[in-house]
PDB file of N, CA, C and O in Angstrom:
ATOM      1  N   MET A   1    -172.560 -71.855 -93.493  1.00  0.00           N
ATOM      2  CA  MET A   1    -173.534 -72.458 -94.565  1.00  0.00           C
ATOM      3  C   MET A   1    -174.658 -71.902 -95.459  1.00  0.00           C
ATOM      4  O   MET A   1    -175.751 -71.881 -94.894  1.00  0.00           O
ATOM      5  N   LYS A   2    -174.646 -71.589 -96.329  1.00  0.00           N
ATOM      6  CA  LYS A   2    -175.808 -70.956 -96.917  1.00  0.00           C
ATOM      7  C   LYS A   2    -177.126 -71.712 -97.858  1.00  0.00           C
ATOM      8  O   LYS A   2    -176.983 -72.715 -98.557  1.00  0.00           O
ATOM      9  N   ALA A   3    -178.168 -71.087 -97.699  1.00  0.00           N
ATOM     10  CA  ALA A   3    -179.282 -71.809 -97.403  1.00  0.00           C
ATOM     11  C   ALA A   3    -179.176 -71.971 -99.547  1.00  0.00           C
ATOM     12  O   ALA A   3    -179.672 -72.896-100.190  1.00  0.00           O
ATOM     13  N   ASP A   4    -178.678 -71.201 -99.925  1.00  0.00           N
ATOM     14  CA  ASP A   4    -178.311 -71.241-101.345  1.00  0.00           C
ATOM     15  C   ASP A   4    -177.612 -72.774-101.890  1.00  0.00           C
ATOM     16  O   ASP A   4    -178.132 -73.526-102.714  1.00  0.00           O
ATOM     17  N   ASP A   5    -176.427 -72.964-101.249  1.00  0.00           N
ATOM     18  CA  ASP A   5    -176.030 -73.919-101.338  1.00  0.00           C
ATOM     19  C   ASP A   5    -176.445 -74.978-101.260  1.00  0.00           C
ATOM     20  O   ASP A   5    -176.246 -75.957-101.979  1.00  0.00           O
ATOM     21  N   LEU A   6    -177.154 -74.830-100.227  1.00  0.00           N
ATOM     22  CA  LEU A   6    -178.118 -76.160 -99.645  1.00  0.00           C
ATOM     23  C   LEU A   6    -178.803 -76.486-100.817  1.00  0.00           C
ATOM     24  O   LEU A   6    -178.617 -77.531-101.442  1.00  0.00           O
ATOM     25  N   ARG A   7    -179.783 -75.397-101.200  1.00  0.00           N
ATOM     26  CA  ARG A   7    -180.633 -76.178-102.009  1.00  0.00           C
ATOM     27  C   ARG A   7    -180.333 -76.549-103.281  1.00  0.00           C
ATOM     28  O   ARG A   7    -181.142 -77.165-103.975  1.00  0.00           O
ATOM     29  N   SER A   8    -179.030 -76.170-103.732  1.00  0.00           N
ATOM     30  CA  SER A   8    -178.342 -76.724-105.109  1.00  0.00           C
ATOM     31  C   SER A   8    -178.298 -78.364-104.492  1.00  0.00           C
ATOM     32  O   SER A   8    -178.133 -78.984-105.544  1.00  0.00           O
ATOM     33  N   LYS A   9    -178.343 -79.245-103.561  1.00  0.00           N
ATOM     34  CA  LYS A   9    -177.993 -80.399-103.349  1.00  0.00           C
ATOM     35  C   LYS A   9    -178.859 -80.919-103.225  1.00  0.00           C
ATOM     36  O   LYS A   9    -179.910 -80.356-102.920  1.00  0.00           O
ATOM     37  N   THR A  10    -178.724 -82.567-103.470  1.00  0.00           N
ATOM     38  CA  THR A  10    -179.795 -83.119-103.407  1.00  0.00           C
ATOM     39  C   THR A  10    -180.097 -83.868-102.295  1.00  0.00           C
ATOM     40  O   THR A  10    -179.278 -83.991-101.384  1.00  0.00           O
ATOM     41  N   PRO A  11    -181.696 -84.627-102.255  1.00  0.00           N
ATOM     42  CA  PRO A  11    -182.266 -84.687-101.044  1.00  0.00           C
ATOM     43  C   PRO A  11    -180.851 -85.806-100.343  1.00  0.00           C
ATOM     44  O   PRO A  11    -180.347 -85.533 -99.253  1.00  0.00           O
ATOM     45  N   ASP A  12    -180.348 -87.125-101.244  1.00  0.00           N
ATOM     46  CA  ASP A  12    -179.586 -87.404-100.375  1.00  0.00           C
ATOM     47  C   ASP A  12    -178.249 -87.026 -99.752  1.00  0.00           C
ATOM     48  O   ASP A  12    -177.809 -87.572 -98.740  1.00  0.00           O
ATOM     49  N   GLN A  13    -177.607 -86.017-100.452  1.00  0.00           N
ATOM     50  CA  GLN A  13    -176.352 -85.033-100.239  1.00  0.00           C
ATOM     51  C   GLN A  13    -177.127 -84.364 -98.777  1.00  0.00           C
ATOM     52  O   GLN A  13    -176.534 -84.697 -97.750  1.00  0.00           O
ATOM     53  N   LEU A  14    -178.193 -83.596 -98.591  1.00  0.00           N
ATOM     54  CA  LEU A  14    -178.654 -83.208 -97.510  1.00  0.00           C
ATOM     55  C   LEU A  14    -178.814 -83.782 -96.031  1.00  0.00           C
ATOM     56  O   LEU A  14    -178.659 -83.287 -94.914  1.00  0.00           O
ATOM     57  N   ARG A  15    -179.246 -85.225 -96.572  1.00  0.00           N
ATOM     58  CA  ARG A  15    -179.626 -86.427 -95.433  1.00  0.00           C
ATOM     59  C   ARG A  15    -178.226 -86.749 -94.922  1.00  0.00           C
ATOM     60  O   ARG A  15    -178.044 -87.172 -93.780  1.00  0.00           O
ATOM     61  N   ASP A  16    -177.336 -86.558 -95.711  1.00  0.00           N
ATOM     62  CA  ASP A  16    -175.987 -86.984 -95.685  1.00  0.00           C
ATOM     63  C   ASP A  16    -175.533 -85.932 -94.383  1.00  0.00           C
ATOM     64  O   ASP A  16    -175.051 -86.199 -93.282  1.00  0.00           O
ATOM     65  N   GLU A  17    -175.982 -84.359 -95.147  1.00  0.00           N
ATOM     66  CA  GLU A  17    -175.066 -83.387 -94.066  1.00  0.00           C
ATOM     67  C   GLU A  17    -175.551 -83.659 -92.597  1.00  0.00           C
ATOM     68  O   GLU A  17    -174.821 -83.709 -91.607  1.00  0.00           O
ATOM     69  N   LEU A  18    -176.895 -83.823 -92.633  1.00  0.00           N
ATOM     70  CA  LEU A  18    -177.812 -83.771 -91.707  1.00  0.00           C
ATOM     71  C   LEU A  18    -177.363 -84.635 -90.526  1.00  0.00           C
ATOM     72  O   LEU A  18    -177.363 -84.282 -89.346  1.00  0.00           O
ATOM     73  N   VAL A  19    -176.931 -85.965 -91.075  1.00  0.00           N
ATOM     74  CA  VAL A  19    -176.025 -86.820 -89.997  1.00  0.00           C
ATOM     75  C   VAL A  19    -174.645 -86.668 -89.815  1.00  0.00           C
ATOM     76  O   VAL A  19    -174.243 -87.003 -88.701  1.00  0.00           O
ATOM     77  N   SER A  20    -173.771 -86.234 -90.649  1.00  0.00           N
ATOM     78  CA  SER A  20    -172.603 -85.213 -90.363  1.00  0.00           C
ATOM     79  C   SER A  20    -173.247 -84.650 -89.072  1.00  0.00           C
ATOM     80  O   SER A  20    -173.316 -85.264 -88.007  1.00  0.00           O
ATOM     81  N   LEU A  21    -173.762 -83.255 -89.336  1.00  0.00           N
ATOM     82  CA  LEU A  21    -174.049 -82.020 -88.547  1.00  0.00           C
ATOM     83  C   LEU A  21    -174.671 -82.619 -87.141  1.00  0.00           C
ATOM     84  O   LEU A  21    -174.350 -82.005 -86.123  1.00  0.00           O
ATOM     85  N   LYS A  22    -175.668 -83.946 -86.973  1.00  0.00           N
ATOM     86  CA  LYS A  22    -175.918 -84.559 -85.657  1.00  0.00           C
ATOM     87  C   LYS A  22    -174.716 -84.975 -84.940  1.00  0.00           C
ATOM     88  O   LYS A  22    -174.494 -84.914 -83.731  1.00  0.00           O
ATOM     89  N   LYS A  23    -173.928 -85.437 -85.949  1.00  0.00           N
ATOM     90  CA  LYS A  23    -172.392 -86.272 -85.295  1.00  0.00           C
ATOM     91  C   LYS A  23    -171.603 -85.098 -84.535  1.00  0.00           C
ATOM     92  O   LYS A  23    -171.020 -85.126 -83.452  1.00  0.00           O
ATOM     93  N   GLU A  24    -171.744 -84.261 -85.279  1.00  0.00           N
ATOM     94  CA  GLU A  24    -170.677 -82.987 -84.983  1.00  0.00           C
ATOM     95  C   GLU A  24    -171.461 -82.517 -83.429  1.00  0.00           C
ATOM     96  O   GLU A  24    -170.864 -82.782 -82.385  1.00  0.00           O
ATOM     97  N   ALA A  25    -172.416 -82.022 -83.398  1.00  0.00           N
ATOM     98  CA  ALA A  25    -173.218 -81.899 -82.295  1.00  0.00           C
ATOM     99  C   ALA A  25    -173.059 -82.723 -81.014  1.00  0.00           C
ATOM    100  O   ALA A  25    -172.681 -82.289 -79.925  1.00  0.00           O
ATOM    101  N   PHE A  26    -173.413 -84.002 -81.322  1.00  0.00           N
ATOM    102  CA  PHE A  26    -173.256 -84.969 -80.534  1.00  0.00           C
ATOM    103  C   PHE A  26    -171.734 -84.633 -79.576  1.00  0.00           C
ATOM    104  O   PHE A  26    -171.675 -84.238 -78.412  1.00  0.00           O
ATOM    105  N   ASN A  27    -170.366 -85.009 -80.711  1.00  0.00           N
ATOM    106  CA  ASN A  27    -169.623 -84.411 -80.198  1.00  0.00           C
ATOM    107  C   ASN A  27    -168.987 -83.636 -79.339  1.00  0.00           C
ATOM    108  O   ASN A  27    -168.108 -83.919 -78.526  1.00  0.00           O
ATOM    109  N   LEU A  28    -169.647 -82.364 -79.656  1.00  0.00           N
ATOM    110  CA  LEU A  28    -169.333 -80.954 -79.121  1.00  0.00           C
ATOM    111  C   LEU A  28    -170.003 -80.771 -77.954  1.00  0.00           C
ATOM    112  O   LEU A  28    -169.575 -80.025 -77.073  1.00  0.00           O
ATOM    113  N   ARG A  29    -171.575 -81.723 -77.822  1.00  0.00           N
ATOM    114  CA  ARG A  29    -171.639 -81.873 -76.369  1.00  0.00           C
ATOM    115  C   ARG A  29    -171.260 -82.367 -75.390  1.00  0.00           C
ATOM    116  O   ARG A  29    -171.536 -81.997 -74.248  1.00  0.00           O
ATOM    117  N   PHE A  30    -170.345 -83.574 -75.807  1.00  0.00           N
ATOM    118  CA  PHE A  30    -169.696 -84.257 -74.723  1.00  0.00           C
ATOM    119  C   PHE A  30    -167.907 -83.482 -74.621  1.00  0.00           C
ATOM    120  O   PHE A  30    -167.130 -83.839 -73.735  1.00  0.00           O
ATOM    121  N   GLN A  31    -167.639 -82.739 -75.367  1.00  0.00           N
ATOM    122  CA  GLN A  31    -166.569 -81.779 -75.179  1.00  0.00           C
ATOM    123  C   GLN A  31    -166.751 -80.960 -74.128  1.00  0.00           C
ATOM    124  O   GLN A  31    -165.900 -80.645 -73.297  1.00  0.00           O
ATOM    125  N   LYS A  32    -168.788 -80.343 -74.222  1.00  0.00           N
ATOM    126  CA  LYS A  32    -168.769 -79.118 -73.466  1.00  0.00           C
ATOM    127  C   LYS A  32    -168.589 -79.937 -71.921  1.00  0.00           C
ATOM    128  O   LYS A  32    -167.819 -79.610 -71.018  1.00  0.00           O
ATOM    129  N   ALA A  33    -169.664 -81.227 -71.940  1.00  0.00           N
ATOM    130  CA  ALA A  33    -169.699 -81.697 -70.693  1.00  0.00           C
ATOM    131  C   ALA A  33    -168.132 -81.888 -69.723  1.00  0.00           C
ATOM    132  O   ALA A  33    -167.865 -81.981 -68.525  1.00  0.00           O
ATOM    133  N   THR A  34    -167.411 -81.880 -70.906  1.00  0.00           N
ATOM    134  CA  THR A  34    -165.554 -82.875 -70.147  1.00  0.00           C
ATOM    135  C   THR A  34    -165.184 -81.597 -69.945  1.00  0.00           C
ATOM    136  O   THR A  34    -164.232 -81.679 -69.168  1.00  0.00           O
ATOM    137  N   ASN A  35    -165.432 -80.182 -70.252  1.00  0.00           N
ATOM    138  CA  ASN A  35    -164.439 -79.118 -70.455  1.00  0.00           C
ATOM    139  C   ASN A  35    -163.358 -78.905 -71.027  1.00  0.00           C
ATOM    140  O   ASN A  35    -162.283 -78.409 -70.691  1.00  0.00           O
ATOM    141  N   GLN A  36    -163.950 -79.527 -72.319  1.00  0.00           N
ATOM    142  CA  GLN A  36    -162.562 -79.300 -73.504  1.00  0.00           C
ATOM    143  C   GLN A  36    -163.125 -78.872 -74.854  1.00  0.00           C
ATOM    144  O   GLN A  36    -162.688 -79.384 -75.885  1.00  0.00           O
ATOM    145  N   LEU A  37    -164.064 -77.968 -74.876  1.00  0.00           N
ATOM    146  CA  LEU A  37    -164.884 -77.517 -75.656  1.00  0.00           C
ATOM    147  C   LEU A  37    -163.725 -75.985 -76.597  1.00  0.00           C
ATOM    148  O   LEU A  37    -163.292 -75.308 -75.665  1.00  0.00           O
ATOM    149  N   GLU A  38    -163.505 -75.726 -77.185  1.00  0.00           N
ATOM    150  CA  GLU A  38    -162.827 -74.703 -77.591  1.00  0.00           C
ATOM    151  C   GLU A  38    -163.569 -73.600 -78.034  1.00  0.00           C
ATOM    152  O   GLU A  38    -163.378 -72.499 -77.519  1.00  0.00           O
ATOM    153  N   ASN A  39    -164.365 -73.757 -78.899  1.00  0.00           N
ATOM    154  CA  ASN A  39    -165.005 -72.760 -79.604  1.00  0.00           C
ATOM    155  C   ASN A  39    -166.504 -73.042 -79.376  1.00  0.00           C
ATOM    156  O   ASN A  39    -167.171 -73.782 -80.098  1.00  0.00           O
ATOM    157  N   THR A  40    -167.046 -72.258 -78.108  1.00  0.00           N
ATOM    158  CA  THR A  40    -168.564 -72.734 -77.609  1.00  0.00           C
ATOM    159  C   THR A  40    -169.638 -71.728 -79.085  1.00  0.00           C
ATOM    160  O   THR A  40    -170.842 -71.976 -79.155  1.00  0.00           O
ATOM    161  N   ALA A  41    -169.226 -71.057 -79.737  1.00  0.00           N
ATOM    162  CA  ALA A  41    -169.930 -70.471 -81.029  1.00  0.00           C
ATOM    163  C   ALA A  41    -170.486 -71.452 -81.459  1.00  0.00           C
ATOM    164  O   ALA A  41    -171.703 -71.458 -81.644  1.00  0.00           O
ATOM    165  N   ARG A  42    -169.389 -72.923 -81.813  1.00  0.00           N
ATOM    166  CA  ARG A  42    -169.934 -73.828 -82.863  1.00  0.00           C
ATOM    167  C   ARG A  42    -170.862 -74.694 -82.751  1.00  0.00           C
ATOM    168  O   ARG A  42    -171.339 -75.253 -83.738  1.00  0.00           O
ATOM    169  N   ILE A  43    -171.276 -74.943 -81.448  1.00  0.00           N
ATOM    170  CA  ILE A  43    -172.908 -75.356 -81.204  1.00  0.00           C
ATOM    171  C   ILE A  43    -173.883 -74.614 -81.564  1.00  0.00           C
ATOM    172  O   ILE A  43    -174.976 -75.026 -81.951  1.00  0.00           O
ATOM    173  N   ARG A  44    -173.483 -73.279 -81.438  1.00  0.00           N
ATOM    174  CA  ARG A  44    -174.813 -72.607 -81.862  1.00  0.00           C
ATOM    175  C   ARG A  44    -174.970 -72.590 -83.614  1.00  0.00           C
ATOM    176  O   ARG A  44    -176.086 -72.745 -84.111  1.00  0.00           O
ATOM    177  N   GLN A  45    -174.002 -72.430 -84.297  1.00  0.00           N
ATOM    178  CA  GLN A  45    -173.633 -72.462 -85.575  1.00  0.00           C
ATOM    179  C   GLN A  45    -174.227 -73.872 -85.906  1.00  0.00           C
ATOM    180  O   GLN A  45    -175.186 -73.940 -86.674  1.00  0.00           O
ATOM    181  N   VAL A  46    -173.610 -75.159 -85.272  1.00  0.00           N
ATOM    182  CA  VAL A  46    -174.372 -76.525 -85.696  1.00  0.00           C
ATOM    183  C   VAL A  46    -175.684 -76.494 -85.626  1.00  0.00           C
ATOM    184  O   VAL A  46    -176.434 -76.760 -86.565  1.00  0.00           O
ATOM    185  N   ARG A  47    -176.024 -76.166 -84.499  1.00  0.00           N
ATOM    186  CA  ARG A  47    -177.949 -76.234 -84.318  1.00  0.00           C
ATOM    187  C   ARG A  47    -178.333 -75.807 -85.290  1.00  0.00           C
ATOM    188  O   ARG A  47    -179.039 -76.474 -86.047  1.00  0.00           O
ATOM    189  N   ARG A  48    -177.944 -74.471 -85.558  1.00  0.00           N
ATOM    190  CA  ARG A  48    -178.606 -73.665 -86.666  1.00  0.00           C
ATOM    191  C   ARG A  48    -178.894 -74.349 -88.161  1.00  0.00           C
ATOM    192  O   ARG A  48    -179.923 -74.251 -88.830  1.00  0.00           O
ATOM    193  N   ASP A  49    -177.527 -75.156 -88.515  1.00  0.00           N
ATOM    194  CA  ASP A  49    -177.375 -75.339 -89.711  1.00  0.00           C
ATOM    195  C   ASP A  49    -177.933 -76.527 -90.183  1.00  0.00           C
ATOM    196  O   ASP A  49    -178.292 -76.878 -91.307  1.00  0.00           O
ATOM    197  N   THR A  50    -177.932 -77.294 -88.656  1.00  0.00           N
ATOM    198  CA  THR A  50    -178.787 -78.194 -88.784  1.00  0.00           C
ATOM    199  C   THR A  50    -180.412 -78.200 -89.115  1.00  0.00           C
ATOM    200  O   THR A  50    -181.065 -78.936 -89.855  1.00  0.00           O
ATOM    201  N   ALA A  51    -180.728 -77.311 -88.442  1.00  0.00           N
ATOM    202  CA  ALA A  51    -182.330 -76.599 -88.831  1.00  0.00           C
ATOM    203  C   ALA A  51    -182.710 -76.097 -89.918  1.00  0.00           C
ATOM    204  O   ALA A  51    -183.842 -76.081 -90.401  1.00  0.00           O
ATOM    205  N   ARG A  52    -181.504 -75.573 -90.410  1.00  0.00           N
ATOM    206  CA  ARG A  52    -181.323 -75.371 -92.002  1.00  0.00           C
ATOM    207  C   ARG A  52    -181.854 -76.168 -93.077  1.00  0.00           C
ATOM    208  O   ARG A  52    -182.721 -75.905 -93.910  1.00  0.00           O
ATOM    209  N   VAL A  53    -180.894 -77.578 -92.814  1.00  0.00           N
ATOM    210  CA  VAL A  53    -180.853 -78.443 -93.881  1.00  0.00           C
ATOM    211  C   VAL A  53    -182.106 -79.262 -93.460  1.00  0.00           C
ATOM    212  O   VAL A  53    -182.588 -80.147 -94.167  1.00  0.00           O
ATOM    213  N   ALA A  54    -182.538 -78.928 -92.378  1.00  0.00           N
ATOM    214  CA  ALA A  54    -183.786 -80.226 -92.106  1.00  0.00           C
ATOM    215  C   ALA A  54    -185.190 -79.231 -92.835  1.00  0.00           C
ATOM    216  O   ALA A  54    -186.134 -79.878 -93.289  1.00  0.00           O
ATOM    217  N   THR A  55    -185.234 -77.884 -92.894  1.00  0.00           N
ATOM    218  CA  THR A  55    -186.134 -77.134 -93.627  1.00  0.00           C
ATOM    219  C   THR A  55    -186.210 -77.591 -95.058  1.00  0.00           C
ATOM    220  O   THR A  55    -187.176 -78.110 -95.619  1.00  0.00           O
ATOM    221  N   ILE A  56    -184.888 -77.277 -95.609  1.00  0.00           N
ATOM    222  CA  ILE A  56    -184.552 -77.615 -97.046  1.00  0.00           C
ATOM    223  C   ILE A  56    -185.121 -78.678 -97.624  1.00  0.00           C
ATOM    224  O   ILE A  56    -185.787 -78.730 -98.659  1.00  0.00           O
ATOM    225  N   LEU A  57    -184.617 -80.040 -96.419  1.00  0.00           N
ATOM    226  CA  LEU A  57    -185.202 -80.777 -96.692  1.00  0.00           C
ATOM    227  C   LEU A  57    -187.034 -81.061 -96.792  1.00  0.00           C
ATOM    228  O   LEU A  57    -187.722 -81.740 -97.554  1.00  0.00           O
ATOM    229  N   ASN A  58    -187.223 -80.535 -96.102  1.00  0.00           N
ATOM    230  CA  ASN A  58    -188.822 -80.451 -95.835  1.00  0.00           C
ATOM    231  C   ASN A  58    -189.260 -79.632 -97.286  1.00  0.00           C
ATOM    232  O   ASN A  58    -190.126 -80.251 -97.904  1.00  0.00           O
ATOM    233  N   GLU A  59    -188.917 -78.644 -97.791  1.00  0.00           N
ATOM    234  CA  GLU A  59    -189.317 -77.941 -98.811  1.00  0.00           C
ATOM    235  C   GLU A  59    -189.401 -78.759-100.013  1.00  0.00           C
ATOM    236  O   GLU A  59    -190.434 -78.817-100.680  1.00  0.00           O
ATOM    237  N   LYS A  60    -188.007 -79.589-100.392  1.00  0.00           N
ATOM    238  CA  LYS A  60    -188.103 -80.336-101.225  1.00  0.00           C
ATOM    239  C   LYS A  60    -189.262 -81.306-101.019  1.00  0.00           C
ATOM    240  O   LYS A  60    -190.179 -81.280-101.839  1.00  0.00           O
ATOM    241  N   ALA A  61    -189.293 -81.972-100.222  1.00  0.00           N
ATOM    242  CA  ALA A  61    -190.501 -83.047 -99.813  1.00  0.00           C
ATOM    243  C   ALA A  61    -191.768 -82.683-100.503  1.00  0.00           C
ATOM    244  O   ALA A  61    -192.483 -83.288-101.301  1.00  0.00           O
ATOM    245  N   ARG A  62    -191.826 -81.453 -99.922  1.00  0.00           N
ATOM    246  CA  ARG A  62    -193.335 -80.729 -99.963  1.00  0.00           C
ATOM    247  C   ARG A  62    -193.294 -80.467-101.663  1.00  0.00           C
ATOM    248  O   ARG A  62    -194.345 -80.795-102.212  1.00  0.00           O
ATOM    249  N   ASP A  63    -192.480 -80.050-102.357  1.00  0.00           N
ATOM    250  CA  ASP A  63    -192.398 -79.568-103.488  1.00  0.00           C
ATOM    251  C   ASP A  63    -192.618 -80.903-104.060  1.00  0.00           C
ATOM    252  O   ASP A  63    -193.742 -80.931-104.560  1.00  0.00           O
ATOM    253  N   ALA A  64    -192.073 -81.890-104.174  1.00  0.00           N
ATOM    254  CA  ALA A  64    -192.141 -83.671-104.787  1.00  0.00           C
ATOM    255  C   ALA A  64    -193.453 -83.941-104.599  1.00  0.00           C
ATOM    256  O   ALA A  64    -193.895 -84.466-105.622  1.00  0.00           O
ATOM    257  N   THR A  65    -194.267 -83.825-103.772  1.00  0.00           N
ATOM    258  CA  THR A  65    -195.467 -84.175-103.607  1.00  0.00           C
ATOM    259  C   THR A  65    -196.285 -83.358-104.436  1.00  0.00           C
ATOM    260  O   THR A  65    -197.069 -83.905-105.212  1.00  0.00           O
ATOM    261  N   ALA A  66    -196.195 -81.978-104.366  1.00  0.00           N
ATOM    262  CA  ALA A  66    -196.836 -80.815-104.994  1.00  0.00           C
ATOM    263  C   ALA A  66    -197.088 -81.268-106.499  1.00  0.00           C
ATOM    264  O   ALA A  66    -198.138 -81.072-107.110  1.00  0.00           O
ATOM    265  N   ASN A  67    -196.115 -81.817-106.927  1.00  0.00           N
ATOM    266  CA  ASN A  67    -196.047 -81.867-108.389  1.00  0.00           C
ATOM    267  C   ASN A  67    -196.550 -83.611-108.869  1.00  0.00           C
ATOM    268  O   ASN A  67    -196.582 -83.940-110.055  1.00  0.00           O
TER     269      ASN A  67
END
């Protein structure tokens, strides 16, 4: 997921994306605990994508209050 793609989305779309990423992270943690996780690198990707979306949401909120 690219930051430029995320910046073109609305805050509502970003919040939906954040919720879906958190659900995926939750499911991945359970798969890891039960030794059913096949792609271990996906945990890192989801964690970083979550941080990326949260950062862009904060940027948009900061810009909205600044103007």
